[in-house]
Biopython code that builds the backbone (N, CA, C, O; Angstrom):
import numpy as np
from Bio.PDB.StructureBuilder import StructureBuilder

atoms = [
    (1, "UNK", "N", (-93.957, 244.988, 239.573)),
    (1, "UNK", "CA", (-93.226, 245.398, 240.757)),
    (1, "UNK", "C", (-92.248, 244.291, 241.130)),
    (1, "UNK", "O", (-92.578, 243.369, 241.876)),
    (2, "UNK", "N", (-91.040, 244.405, 240.593)),
    (2, "UNK", "CA", (-90.015, 243.394, 240.859)),
    (2, "UNK", "C", (-88.900, 243.998, 241.714)),
    (2, "UNK", "O", (-88.257, 244.973, 241.326)),
    (3, "UNK", "N", (-88.692, 243.405, 242.865)),
    (3, "UNK", "CA", (-87.601, 243.826, 243.739)),
    (3, "UNK", "C", (-86.352, 243.034, 243.380)),
    (3, "UNK", "O", (-86.417, 241.825, 243.154)),
    (4, "UNK", "N", (-85.218, 243.720, 243.331)),
    (4, "UNK", "CA", (-83.945, 243.051, 243.071)),
    (4, "UNK", "C", (-82.923, 243.517, 244.096)),
    (4, "UNK", "O", (-82.999, 244.632, 244.611)),
    (5, "UNK", "N", (-81.971, 242.644, 244.379)),
    (5, "UNK", "CA", (-80.874, 242.977, 245.291)),
    (5, "UNK", "C", (-79.582, 242.747, 244.534)),
    (5, "UNK", "O", (-79.365, 241.676, 243.968)),
    (6, "UNK", "N", (-78.720, 243.762, 244.526)),
    (6, "UNK", "CA", (-77.439, 243.677, 243.836)),
    (6, "UNK", "C", (-76.311, 243.897, 244.834)),
    (6, "UNK", "O", (-76.332, 244.857, 245.605)),
    (7, "UNK", "N", (-75.328, 243.006, 244.815)),
    (7, "UNK", "CA", (-74.169, 243.112, 245.706)),
    (7, "UNK", "C", (-72.925, 243.333, 244.847)),
    (7, "UNK", "O", (-72.657, 242.575, 243.914)),
    (8, "UNK", "N", (-72.168, 244.387, 245.179)),
    (8, "UNK", "CA", (-70.910, 244.673, 244.489)),
    (8, "UNK", "C", (-69.807, 244.846, 245.531)),
    (8, "UNK", "O", (-70.082, 245.082, 246.707)),
    (9, "UNK", "N", (-68.563, 244.726, 245.085)),
    (9, "UNK", "CA", (-67.413, 244.817, 245.986)),
    (9, "UNK", "C", (-66.396, 245.821, 245.455)),
    (9, "UNK", "O", (-66.161, 245.906, 244.250)),
    (10, "UNK", "N", (-65.794, 246.581, 246.373)),
    (10, "UNK", "CA", (-64.666, 247.470, 246.093)),
    (10, "UNK", "C", (-63.534, 247.068, 247.028)),
    (10, "UNK", "O", (-63.771, 246.535, 248.112)),
    (11, "UNK", "N", (-62.290, 247.331, 246.595)),
    (11, "UNK", "CA", (-61.134, 246.939, 247.403)),
    (11, "UNK", "C", (-60.147, 248.088, 247.537)),
    (11, "UNK", "O", (-59.954, 248.874, 246.609)),
    (12, "UNK", "N", (-59.525, 248.171, 248.713)),
    (12, "UNK", "CA", (-58.415, 249.085, 248.975)),
    (12, "UNK", "C", (-57.301, 248.279, 249.626)),
    (12, "UNK", "O", (-57.562, 247.339, 250.376)),
    (13, "UNK", "N", (-56.070, 248.646, 249.337)),
    (13, "UNK", "CA", (-54.900, 247.999, 249.943)),
    (13, "UNK", "C", (-54.252, 249.029, 250.860)),
    (13, "UNK", "O", (-53.890, 250.120, 250.420)),
    (14, "UNK", "N", (-54.107, 248.675, 252.152)),
    (14, "UNK", "CA", (-53.625, 249.628, 253.152)),
    (14, "UNK", "C", (-52.594, 248.996, 254.082)),
    (14, "UNK", "O", (-52.599, 247.787, 254.309)),
    (15, "UNK", "N", (-51.720, 249.830, 254.608)),
    (15, "UNK", "CA", (-50.856, 249.454, 255.716)),
    (15, "UNK", "C", (-49.584, 248.718, 255.338)),
    (15, "UNK", "O", (-49.334, 248.400, 254.175)),
    (16, "UNK", "N", (-48.794, 248.464, 256.365)),
    (16, "UNK", "CA", (-47.491, 247.805, 256.225)),
    (16, "UNK", "C", (-47.630, 246.411, 255.621)),
    (16, "UNK", "O", (-46.808, 246.002, 254.801)),
    (17, "UNK", "N", (-48.652, 245.696, 256.018)),
    (17, "UNK", "CA", (-48.841, 244.323, 255.553)),
    (17, "UNK", "C", (-49.720, 244.188, 254.334)),
    (17, "UNK", "O", (-50.210, 243.098, 254.040)),
    (18, "UNK", "N", (-49.930, 245.288, 253.614)),
    (18, "UNK", "CA", (-50.827, 245.269, 252.455)),
    (18, "UNK", "C", (-52.182, 244.656, 252.815)),
    (18, "UNK", "O", (-52.659, 243.743, 252.142)),
    (19, "UNK", "N", (-52.793, 245.169, 253.885)),
    (19, "UNK", "CA", (-54.106, 244.686, 254.297)),
    (19, "UNK", "C", (-55.112, 244.917, 253.177)),
    (19, "UNK", "O", (-55.087, 245.952, 252.511)),
    (20, "UNK", "N", (-55.986, 243.958, 252.979)),
    (20, "UNK", "CA", (-57.008, 244.057, 251.947)),
    (20, "UNK", "C", (-58.305, 244.488, 252.622)),
    (20, "UNK", "O", (-58.853, 243.756, 253.446)),
    (21, "UNK", "N", (-58.790, 245.660, 252.276)),
    (21, "UNK", "CA", (-60.065, 246.144, 252.799)),
    (21, "UNK", "C", (-61.129, 245.924, 251.734)),
    (21, "UNK", "O", (-61.024, 246.422, 250.613)),
    (22, "UNK", "N", (-62.143, 245.178, 252.102)),
    (22, "UNK", "CA", (-63.232, 244.853, 251.185)),
    (22, "UNK", "C", (-64.468, 245.646, 251.611)),
    (22, "UNK", "O", (-64.880, 245.594, 252.770)),
    (23, "UNK", "N", (-65.052, 246.380, 250.663)),
    (23, "UNK", "CA", (-66.294, 247.098, 250.947)),
    (23, "UNK", "C", (-67.397, 246.485, 250.089)),
    (23, "UNK", "O", (-67.343, 246.508, 248.859)),
    (24, "UNK", "N", (-68.394, 245.938, 250.775)),
    (24, "UNK", "CA", (-69.532, 245.332, 250.076)),
    (24, "UNK", "C", (-70.680, 246.343, 250.052)),
    (24, "UNK", "O", (-71.057, 246.900, 251.083)),
    (25, "UNK", "N", (-71.220, 246.564, 248.867)),
    (25, "UNK", "CA", (-72.367, 247.462, 248.711)),
    (25, "UNK", "C", (-73.560, 246.613, 248.319)),
    (25, "UNK", "O", (-73.516, 245.892, 247.322)),
    (26, "UNK", "N", (-74.630, 246.696, 249.105)),
    (26, "UNK", "CA", (-75.864, 245.974, 248.823)),
    (26, "UNK", "C", (-76.931, 246.996, 248.466)),
    (26, "UNK", "O", (-77.271, 247.857, 249.277)),
    (27, "UNK", "N", (-77.459, 246.897, 247.248)),
    (27, "UNK", "CA", (-78.491, 247.825, 246.781)),
    (27, "UNK", "C", (-79.787, 247.065, 246.532)),
    (27, "UNK", "O", (-79.778, 245.961, 245.986)),
    (28, "UNK", "N", (-80.893, 247.665, 246.938)),
    (28, "UNK", "CA", (-82.227, 247.107, 246.685)),
    (28, "UNK", "C", (-82.931, 248.044, 245.711)),
    (28, "UNK", "O", (-83.023, 249.250, 245.941)),
    (29, "UNK", "N", (-83.428, 247.464, 244.617)),
    (29, "UNK", "CA", (-84.095, 248.242, 243.581)),
    (29, "UNK", "C", (-85.470, 247.674, 243.290)),
    (29, "UNK", "O", (-85.732, 246.485, 243.475)),
    (30, "UNK", "N", (-86.342, 248.564, 242.828)),
    (30, "UNK", "CA", (-87.669, 248.154, 242.392)),
    (30, "UNK", "C", (-87.878, 248.710, 240.991)),
    (30, "UNK", "O", (-87.862, 249.923, 240.779)),
    (31, "UNK", "N", (-88.074, 247.805, 240.043)),
    (31, "UNK", "CA", (-88.287, 248.190, 238.641)),
    (31, "UNK", "C", (-87.201, 249.145, 238.140)),
    (31, "UNK", "O", (-87.499, 250.110, 237.436)),
    (32, "UNK", "N", (-85.953, 248.878, 238.499)),
    (32, "UNK", "CA", (-84.830, 249.677, 238.024)),
    (32, "UNK", "C", (-84.539, 250.930, 238.829)),
    (32, "UNK", "O", (-83.556, 251.617, 238.550)),
    (33, "UNK", "N", (-85.356, 251.247, 239.813)),
    (33, "UNK", "CA", (-85.133, 252.424, 240.655)),
    (33, "UNK", "C", (-84.579, 251.976, 242.001)),
    (33, "UNK", "O", (-85.195, 251.180, 242.710)),
    (34, "UNK", "N", (-83.413, 252.498, 242.336)),
    (34, "UNK", "CA", (-82.792, 252.116, 243.596)),
    (34, "UNK", "C", (-83.567, 252.689, 244.781)),
    (34, "UNK", "O", (-83.792, 253.896, 244.868)),
    (35, "UNK", "N", (-83.967, 251.809, 245.682)),
    (35, "UNK", "CA", (-84.717, 252.217, 246.865)),
    (35, "UNK", "C", (-83.810, 252.469, 248.059)),
    (35, "UNK", "O", (-84.031, 253.408, 248.824)),
    (36, "UNK", "N", (-82.783, 251.628, 248.221)),
    (36, "UNK", "CA", (-81.871, 251.787, 249.351)),
    (36, "UNK", "C", (-80.565, 251.062, 249.059)),
    (36, "UNK", "O", (-80.476, 250.227, 248.159)),
    (37, "UNK", "N", (-79.560, 251.411, 249.848)),
    (37, "UNK", "CA", (-78.285, 250.703, 249.771)),
    (37, "UNK", "C", (-77.613, 250.767, 251.130)),
    (37, "UNK", "O", (-77.925, 251.625, 251.957)),
    (38, "UNK", "N", (-76.679, 249.836, 251.346)),
    (38, "UNK", "CA", (-75.904, 249.825, 252.584)),
    (38, "UNK", "C", (-74.499, 249.327, 252.281)),
    (38, "UNK", "O", (-74.261, 248.655, 251.278)),
    (39, "UNK", "N", (-73.569, 249.673, 253.178)),
    (39, "UNK", "CA", (-72.179, 249.249, 253.042)),
    (39, "UNK", "C", (-71.781, 248.395, 254.231)),
    (39, "UNK", "O", (-72.284, 248.569, 255.340)),
    (40, "UNK", "N", (-70.868, 247.469, 253.979)),
    (40, "UNK", "CA", (-70.254, 246.678, 255.044)),
    (40, "UNK", "C", (-68.781, 246.524, 254.691)),
    (40, "UNK", "O", (-68.451, 246.144, 253.568)),
    (41, "UNK", "N", (-67.899, 246.814, 255.630)),
    (41, "UNK", "CA", (-66.454, 246.738, 255.372)),
    (41, "UNK", "C", (-65.827, 245.627, 256.209)),
    (41, "UNK", "O", (-66.155, 245.439, 257.381)),
    (42, "UNK", "N", (-64.911, 244.894, 255.565)),
    (42, "UNK", "CA", (-64.151, 243.838, 256.225)),
    (42, "UNK", "C", (-62.685, 244.009, 255.845)),
    (42, "UNK", "O", (-62.370, 244.354, 254.707)),
    (43, "UNK", "N", (-61.790, 243.767, 256.802)),
    (43, "UNK", "CA", (-60.355, 243.857, 256.530)),
    (43, "UNK", "C", (-59.719, 242.489, 256.700)),
    (43, "UNK", "O", (-59.973, 241.791, 257.683)),
    (44, "UNK", "N", (-58.884, 242.108, 255.728)),
    (44, "UNK", "CA", (-58.163, 240.833, 255.767)),
    (44, "UNK", "C", (-56.667, 241.126, 255.880)),
    (44, "UNK", "O", (-56.134, 241.968, 255.158)),
    (45, "UNK", "N", (-55.995, 240.418, 256.800)),
    (45, "UNK", "CA", (-54.566, 240.614, 257.024)),
    (45, "UNK", "C", (-53.813, 239.307, 256.799)),
    (45, "UNK", "O", (-54.408, 238.230, 256.747)),
    (46, "UNK", "N", (-52.515, 239.421, 256.670)),
    (46, "UNK", "CA", (-51.657, 238.252, 256.467)),
    (46, "UNK", "C", (-51.907, 237.242, 257.587)),
    (46, "UNK", "O", (-51.951, 237.605, 258.763)),
    (47, "UNK", "N", (-52.066, 235.990, 257.216)),
    (47, "UNK", "CA", (-52.247, 234.931, 258.195)),
    (47, "UNK", "C", (-53.700, 234.569, 258.467)),
    (47, "UNK", "O", (-53.971, 233.551, 259.103)),
    (48, "UNK", "N", (-54.640, 235.388, 257.996)),
    (48, "UNK", "CA", (-56.059, 235.076, 258.204)),
    (48, "UNK", "C", (-56.499, 233.989, 257.229)),
    (48, "UNK", "O", (-55.988, 233.897, 256.113)),
    (49, "UNK", "N", (-57.444, 233.176, 257.659)),
    (49, "UNK", "CA", (-58.044, 232.193, 256.767)),
    (49, "UNK", "C", (-58.981, 232.913, 255.804)),
    (49, "UNK", "O", (-59.808, 233.722, 256.224)),
    (50, "UNK", "N", (-58.854, 232.622, 254.530)),
    (50, "UNK", "CA", (-59.685, 233.258, 253.513)),
    (50, "UNK", "C", (-60.713, 232.287, 252.940)),
    (50, "UNK", "O", (-61.329, 232.569, 251.912)),
    (51, "UNK", "N", (-60.901, 231.154, 253.595)),
    (51, "UNK", "CA", (-61.860, 230.162, 253.125)),
    (51, "UNK", "C", (-63.275, 230.552, 253.530)),
    (51, "UNK", "O", (-63.535, 230.864, 254.692)),
    (52, "UNK", "N", (-64.182, 230.531, 252.567)),
    (52, "UNK", "CA", (-65.586, 230.779, 252.843)),
    (52, "UNK", "C", (-65.984, 232.234, 253.009)),
    (52, "UNK", "O", (-67.087, 232.517, 253.476)),
    (53, "UNK", "N", (-65.107, 233.171, 252.634)),
    (53, "UNK", "CA", (-65.430, 234.595, 252.778)),
    (53, "UNK", "C", (-66.192, 235.094, 251.549)),
    (53, "UNK", "O", (-66.247, 234.413, 250.526)),
    (54, "UNK", "N", (-66.778, 236.288, 251.659)),
    (54, "UNK", "CA", (-67.446, 236.906, 250.514)),
    (54, "UNK", "C", (-66.420, 237.189, 249.414)),
    (54, "UNK", "O", (-65.312, 237.647, 249.694)),
    (55, "UNK", "N", (-66.797, 236.914, 248.164)),
    (55, "UNK", "CA", (-65.936, 237.149, 246.999)),
    (55, "UNK", "C", (-64.549, 236.520, 247.196)),
    (55, "UNK", "O", (-63.517, 237.148, 246.962)),
    (56, "UNK", "N", (-64.570, 235.273, 247.630)),
    (56, "UNK", "CA", (-63.355, 234.536, 248.006)),
    (56, "UNK", "C", (-62.305, 234.501, 246.898)),
    (56, "UNK", "O", (-61.117, 234.676, 247.169)),
    (57, "UNK", "N", (-62.725, 234.279, 245.665)),
    (57, "UNK", "CA", (-61.770, 234.158, 244.551)),
    (57, "UNK", "C", (-60.968, 235.441, 244.364)),
    (57, "UNK", "O", (-59.751, 235.391, 244.184)),
    (58, "UNK", "N", (-61.640, 236.590, 244.405)),
    (58, "UNK", "CA", (-60.947, 237.871, 244.220)),
    (58, "UNK", "C", (-59.990, 238.152, 245.373)),
    (58, "UNK", "O", (-58.855, 238.571, 245.145)),
    (59, "UNK", "N", (-60.431, 237.928, 246.597)),
    (59, "UNK", "CA", (-59.579, 238.196, 247.761)),
    (59, "UNK", "C", (-58.366, 237.272, 247.750)),
    (59, "UNK", "O", (-57.255, 237.718, 248.037)),
    (60, "UNK", "N", (-58.554, 236.005, 247.427)),
    (60, "UNK", "CA", (-57.413, 235.073, 247.370)),
    (60, "UNK", "C", (-56.445, 235.470, 246.263)),
    (60, "UNK", "O", (-55.232, 235.348, 246.433)),
    (61, "UNK", "N", (-56.960, 235.939, 245.142)),
    (61, "UNK", "CA", (-56.102, 236.391, 244.055)),
    (61, "UNK", "C", (-55.283, 237.610, 244.475)),
    (61, "UNK", "O", (-54.084, 237.679, 244.207)),
    (62, "UNK", "N", (-55.932, 238.569, 245.133)),
    (62, "UNK", "CA", (-55.213, 239.746, 245.634)),
    (62, "UNK", "C", (-54.158, 239.346, 246.660)),
    (62, "UNK", "O", (-53.027, 239.827, 246.609)),
    (63, "UNK", "N", (-54.525, 238.468, 247.591)),
    (63, "UNK", "CA", (-53.581, 238.093, 248.653)),
    (63, "UNK", "C", (-52.364, 237.373, 248.096)),
    (63, "UNK", "O", (-51.251, 237.583, 248.576)),
    (64, "UNK", "N", (-52.557, 236.528, 247.091)),
    (64, "UNK", "CA", (-51.411, 235.791, 246.546)),
    (64, "UNK", "C", (-50.435, 236.711, 245.817)),
    (64, "UNK", "O", (-49.238, 236.428, 245.767)),
    (65, "UNK", "N", (-50.935, 237.810, 245.253)),
    (65, "UNK", "CA", (-50.020, 238.725, 244.575)),
    (65, "UNK", "C", (-49.455, 239.795, 245.505)),
    (65, "UNK", "O", (-48.373, 240.323, 245.245)),
    (66, "UNK", "N", (-50.167, 240.127, 246.589)),
    (66, "UNK", "CA", (-49.734, 241.201, 247.489)),
    (66, "UNK", "C", (-48.930, 240.716, 248.683)),
    (66, "UNK", "O", (-48.013, 241.403, 249.130)),
    (67, "UNK", "N", (-49.258, 239.554, 249.198)),
    (67, "UNK", "CA", (-48.635, 239.068, 250.425)),
    (67, "UNK", "C", (-47.404, 238.219, 250.097)),
    (67, "UNK", "O", (-47.396, 237.006, 250.305)),
    (68, "UNK", "N", (-46.384, 238.872, 249.588)),
    (68, "UNK", "CA", (-45.129, 238.215, 249.229)),
    (68, "UNK", "C", (-44.343, 237.894, 250.501)),
    (68, "UNK", "O", (-44.660, 238.418, 251.569)),
    (69, "UNK", "N", (-43.322, 237.038, 250.399)),
    (69, "UNK", "CA", (-42.495, 236.761, 251.578)),
    (69, "UNK", "C", (-41.867, 238.035, 252.176)),
    (69, "UNK", "O", (-41.741, 238.143, 253.396)),
    (70, "UNK", "N", (-41.477, 238.984, 251.336)),
    (70, "UNK", "CA", (-40.885, 240.233, 251.835)),
    (70, "UNK", "C", (-41.910, 241.052, 252.621)),
    (70, "UNK", "O", (-41.595, 241.602, 253.676)),
    (71, "UNK", "N", (-43.127, 241.131, 252.105)),
    (71, "UNK", "CA", (-44.187, 241.868, 252.804)),
    (71, "UNK", "C", (-44.532, 241.167, 254.110)),
    (71, "UNK", "O", (-44.750, 241.821, 255.130)),
    (72, "UNK", "N", (-44.583, 239.840, 254.082)),
    (72, "UNK", "CA", (-44.885, 239.062, 255.281)),
    (72, "UNK", "C", (-43.828, 239.290, 256.359)),
    (72, "UNK", "O", (-44.165, 239.449, 257.533)),
    (73, "UNK", "N", (-42.562, 239.308, 255.973)),
    (73, "UNK", "CA", (-41.476, 239.547, 256.925)),
    (73, "UNK", "C", (-41.556, 240.963, 257.491)),
    (73, "UNK", "O", (-41.351, 241.166, 258.688)),
    (74, "UNK", "N", (-41.849, 241.928, 256.650)),
    (74, "UNK", "CA", (-41.983, 243.320, 257.087)),
    (74, "UNK", "C", (-43.146, 243.474, 258.068)),
    (74, "UNK", "O", (-43.036, 244.183, 259.068)),
    (75, "UNK", "N", (-44.248, 242.808, 257.772)),
    (75, "UNK", "CA", (-45.425, 242.870, 258.646)),
    (75, "UNK", "C", (-45.137, 242.218, 259.991)),
    (75, "UNK", "O", (-45.557, 242.722, 261.033)),
    (76, "UNK", "N", (-44.423, 241.103, 259.969)),
    (76, "UNK", "CA", (-44.058, 240.415, 261.206)),
    (76, "UNK", "C", (-43.160, 241.302, 262.073)),
    (76, "UNK", "O", (-43.347, 241.384, 263.287)),
    (77, "UNK", "N", (-42.191, 241.959, 261.448)),
    (77, "UNK", "CA", (-41.304, 242.888, 262.160)),
    (77, "UNK", "C", (-42.096, 244.059, 262.738)),
    (77, "UNK", "O", (-41.848, 244.490, 263.865)),
    (78, "UNK", "N", (-43.049, 244.569, 261.958)),
    (78, "UNK", "CA", (-43.901, 245.661, 262.420)),
    (78, "UNK", "C", (-44.701, 245.239, 263.653)),
    (78, "UNK", "O", (-44.772, 245.986, 264.630)),
    (79, "UNK", "N", (-45.303, 244.051, 263.615)),
    (79, "UNK", "CA", (-46.079, 243.553, 264.751)),
    (79, "UNK", "C", (-45.208, 243.409, 265.996)),
    (79, "UNK", "O", (-45.629, 243.759, 267.098)),
    (80, "UNK", "N", (-43.982, 242.888, 265.815)),
    (80, "UNK", "CA", (-43.062, 242.732, 266.933)),
    (80, "UNK", "C", (-42.702, 244.080, 267.537)),
    (80, "UNK", "O", (-42.703, 244.237, 268.758)),
    (81, "UNK", "N", (-42.391, 245.054, 266.684)),
    (81, "UNK", "CA", (-42.033, 246.399, 267.189)),
    (81, "UNK", "C", (-43.209, 247.037, 267.920)),
    (81, "UNK", "O", (-43.012, 247.740, 268.912)),
    (82, "UNK", "N", (-44.421, 246.801, 267.444)),
    (82, "UNK", "CA", (-45.615, 247.357, 268.114)),
    (82, "UNK", "C", (-45.821, 246.710, 269.493)),
    (82, "UNK", "O", (-46.185, 247.383, 270.457)),
    (83, "UNK", "N", (-45.584, 245.404, 269.567)),
    (83, "UNK", "CA", (-45.784, 244.721, 270.845)),
    (83, "UNK", "C", (-44.728, 245.134, 271.881)),
    (83, "UNK", "O", (-44.963, 245.044, 273.086)),
    (84, "UNK", "N", (-43.566, 245.587, 271.399)),
    (84, "UNK", "CA", (-42.501, 246.043, 272.303)),
    (84, "UNK", "C", (-42.611, 247.535, 272.606)),
    (84, "UNK", "O", (-41.848, 248.076, 273.406)),
    (85, "UNK", "N", (-43.566, 248.186, 271.961)),
    (85, "UNK", "CA", (-43.762, 249.627, 272.191)),
    (85, "UNK", "C", (-42.740, 250.500, 271.508)),
    (85, "UNK", "O", (-42.475, 251.612, 271.965)),
    (86, "UNK", "N", (-42.165, 250.028, 270.433)),
    (86, "UNK", "CA", (-41.148, 250.814, 269.714)),
    (86, "UNK", "C", (-41.751, 251.704, 268.670)),
    (86, "UNK", "O", (-41.029, 252.425, 267.982)),
]
sb = StructureBuilder()
sb.init_structure("model")
sb.init_model(0)
sb.init_chain("A")
sb.init_seg("    ")
for serial, (resi, resn, name, xyz) in enumerate(atoms, 1):
    if name == "N":
        sb.init_residue(resn, " ", resi, " ")
    sb.init_atom(name, np.array(xyz, "f"), 0.0, 1.0, " ", f" {name:<3s}", serial, name[0])
structure = sb.get_structure()
């Protein structure tokens, strides 16, 4: 009777600023039979600190390729327009 816990990650890219949505799936199994699982979702946006987060290497790799200067400028403009109610 061996209990194991397996954590996997899925990613989606959403929104004007190419927000990175991370979905963590935690599964508990006994002798190869899954007993339960749960999900936890986290969203990362331009300007957030990515140090010490779950699956840091993958998220940093995605952010460096997705969060270009053009996307950053577009996201900043979007935030400004939202704050002005436009």
